[in-house]
N, C-alpha and C positions, 0 to 999 in steps of 0.2 A: 536258633535260627533267626530268632528277632531281631539280635544283635547283626547279625548276616547285612539283613536288610536295611537296618540302619547305616549300617558302613558303606555301604553300595548306595544308599541315597544319599549321602555326604558325599562322597566321591563322582557319582552324577554330577553334582550341583559344583563341585570343584570343577569337573572338566567344560560344565557349560559357562561356567563363568572365565576360565581359561579360554576359554573360545572367541566369546565377547569382547575379550581384550585385545585377544592378536586381531580378530576382527577391526575394531576400531584404531589399532593402531596401523595396522595394513589400511586401511583405508586413509590415514593423515599421511600417510608418508607418502601414498601414490594413486588418492583417488585427486579429479579432477575437480582443480580449484575454484574455486566463483563466489561470488559475492550476491549477495540477497538485503534489501530494503527492510527495515522493517514497516509495521503496516503505518500509518498517520495517526492512530490510535491504538496506544499499549495500553495495558492494564492503570488503570489508577493505580494502586499497590504492583508495581511493578519490581520491587525492588525486595526483596526477602533475604536477609540476613547474609550470606555469600556470594549468591547467584542472584541475575537479573533475569526476570522473567521477561520473555519478549513473544508477541505474534507476528507475522509477516504479512506482506504482499498476498503469497502465494498461499496463506492457512486459511482465508476464505474465497471459497470455491463457488459462484453461482450455477445450479442444477446446469441449468443452458449449456455449460462449456464444461458440461462430463459427458463423455462418450459414452454410450453404454447403460445407460442413467435413464433412461426412456421408465423403464420398470424402479419406480421408487422406493420400492421394498427392500431392492438391492444393497441401496444403501443405509445398512444398519451398521450398530455399531458394534466396531472390531472389524468393520469391511474393510479390506485393501484400498487401495486410492493411487492411480501413478497419476503427478505433475510434469507434462511435455515442457520441456525450456527451452529460451532462445535466450542468445547475448544481445544486450539490448547497449546505448548510450553511458558511457563512464564503465564500465565492466558490469554495469548491473546486468542479470539474470532476470529474465521475464515468463510468466506462462505461458506456453502457447493454447494449451487446453488441458483437459485430463481425463483418465479414462480409469474402467475399471478393470482394465484388462494389463498387463503387463506389456510396455513394449518393446516390438522386435529388435527397436536403433533407437538413435539418437541418446542423448541427455536426459535424464528425467532423477524426479524424485519419490520415494517410495511414503508413503503413512500410511494411516489407520484415521478414521471416522470417529471421537472417542463418544460420540452422543448416541440413543437408540434412536432409531427411525419412528418411533411415535411421536419425538418431541422436534421432529423436521416439517416443516410445511411445506407444499408446491410452490415456487418460485425466491422462498428465503435461500442463502447460502450454505452452503456445506462447510464447518470445521473440520481441518485436518490439521492431528499433529504429525511432523517428524521426527520427533525425535532430539531435536534439539532447540525447546521452547524455553531452555533454563543453560543459563552461559553461568557458571561459577569464576567468580574472581578472588583477590585475595582483600585479606579481612582491612574492612574502610575504604573499600576501592568501590563499593559499589554506590554508594551518596554522591560519591565525584562522578560515576556513570550520569545516574539520575539528576544532578547539578545539570550537568553541561549540556543534558538531553532539553533541557528546557520543561515550563508548564502548560498547561492543556490552556491555560491560560493566556499565552503571552507564543512566543516564537518557540515554535519543536524543531531539533535537529535532528534527522534520523541516524538511527544506526545502521551500517552496512555489516551485514556478519559476513566473516571469510569464512565459507564453508566448504570441506574434501564431502564428493559424492564419489560410492565405491560402484561398479560397474552392477549392481543390484538396487540401486538409486536412495541406500541407505547410506543418509548423513552425518556426519560430525563437524561439530562448530571448532574451529580451529585458533581462531582473532577476531576482531575487528576494526573498522576504521569508520568516519564520522564521514555522512554527508558533506558537501562541500556548501551546500545552498540548505536553508532552515526556511520554513514556512510557520507560519502564525493569521487565525482568522478571527476575530475581533465582530460584533454586532453592534452597529450605527444605531440605535433606535431613532425611528423617526417621529412627527410632533403624535397626538392621539388622530385616528382617522375617525371622518364625521360618518357613523354607520348610514345613515341617509342618502350622503354624497357618491351614488354611484359609479362619478368619475376619479371617486379619489382613488390614488394609489391601495393594491393589498396587498404590497409585498414590503420586505423590510431591505437597507441599505446596508452594505460590510465592508469591512475593511480588512485587503488578505496582505500583509506585511512577505516579503521576502528577505532572506537576510543572508549576507557572505558570512560563511560559520569557516573560512579556513581563514589560510596564513597568508593569503595573499591575493589581490586584485583577482577580482569576480566579476564580469560582465551579464547583464541581463538583456535582453534584445523584446521591448514593448512595443512592437505592428500596432500601427493606429486603430482607432477603435476597439482596446482591448483584444487585437485579432492573435496573439499569443497565449489568450487563456480561454478556456473552456468551462462551459457548466453542461455535467453529465451527470445523468440520473443515477444512485447505488442501482448494484445489477438485481436487487431485490425490492425494486419498484414493481407495484403493480401493473403499472405500463411503459412501454419502449420513448421515453420521452425524449425530444431532440429538439436545440433550436428550430424556431419555426420560419428566422429571417438569417439567411446565411448570408454576412456582407462581406466574409472575409476572402473570397476567390480574387486570384492573379494577385495577391498582396504580396511585395517582397522588401524584404528588409534595407534599409540603408546604416548610414552611421546615423545620421537624425536619431533612431531608433535604440542605437544602444546607449546601455544608462551600466556606467563602471562604478560597481561600490568596495571599499576599498574594505579590510578585514574588519569584520562585526559592522562594518556600517550595513540600514537596512535600509528599506526603499516599501512605501505603503501606495496601495491600488483599491481606491473606492469604487463598488458595482453598486448601482441601483438596479434591483431588479424588476420594480415598476415600469422601468423603459422601455421599448420596443426591441432594444439590442439583443433583451433577455428573455422573449416573449418565447414557451413549450409549445409543442405542438405533440399531441398523441391519440391516434382514434378520430382522425380528424377533426381535430380540435383544438383553439389555439388558448392559450393562457399566461396569466401570470403566474410563478410558482407558491405565491402567497397564497392564491386558490386554491391550492389542490389542499389533498387529505395529507395529515403529518405524519401518514407512513411515507409518503411519497420525498425522498432525501434526494439533497445533493453534495456534489463537489464542486470545487473551483480547481479547475486543474492547468498548472501554467506548464506551456510544452511552445518550448521558443521552438525558431527554424533549425533545420538540422544542420549538420555539419556542410555537406554538399552546397545547400541554400546558403549558409553564408559565407564563403569563401570571398567575394566582397569586400568584406567587411575590413577595418583597419584595425579591430580589436579581437578578431577572428579566432586568436590564439588561448583567451579569454574567456572566450563565451562557452557560459555549463550551456551543455545539452541533454535531453532525456525529457521526462515528466517528472510532476510533482503534484502530488493532489492533497487540497485542506481538511479539513475534518468534514465531518459529515454535519448537514443542516438542512433546516427546512427555510422556505419563502417567506415566514412571520416569525423569523427569529431565532428558533432552537438550533442550538448547535449539542452535538454530542458530546 
């Protein structure tokens, strides 16, 4: 009798494995093929033997974007979560919102929350695993991927993973491509401040680098007054910080704003966050970001005019569209 139970257990395991393998192959053959961008910051030790560790922009979801998450207790370890997607520029897919209930229609990813509820705090984002966090490569190829991706202290080129998505939201990695645009962030240390000078700048200056990571010419659009860039608070900030002064309304691109980069060429931009242009407001107060609590962090986001807004430009066919976010930083110079 005992041997019979052991044999049944083995057979059952084989059936489950065969089903999983069959489901995976079905999704690879017939699933909806999309591209997802890896997050601006991947683990420092992303390379592990013969596979690359990944997290995605859709891997970290603010609680406010999760429908049905009013009861935070529902966000327990192992809970299922569904991320609704839409297609954006360059064929990349972005999250619209997430839900605890399976959507009745549309394209979505099905994932699970890997950490127990007791580790979550209201306002913090929720980490979600979709089963596509490891990409297996040929022996020796992982280092090549890591090298091209770049270092945390210089320019990083995001991976854009090719994903097949099944009807139930299950995802399988098919391959990858490289973003045509790389990004880097550097803190340019200012002179020491005089603590007794109330008028002294309280925020640091940063340098953002955009690099053509493709093999063809690529054009950027740098609108006047840095209006192709935005300063955006992280979703887990304590307050909903936004720019206090909007100087970018009714600004339209011209050929004078276009910068053409040859392959591997870089363009650097300096941001002095002590100036009025970058003051932020929240709860009826206007401040420099360097005066805020260190938990209040930001990203610089490059977001040029859309294709429709660029139709009058002579280099419109090679302009990069979409958005690309820098690493997270604080106004006093801390970069994650």
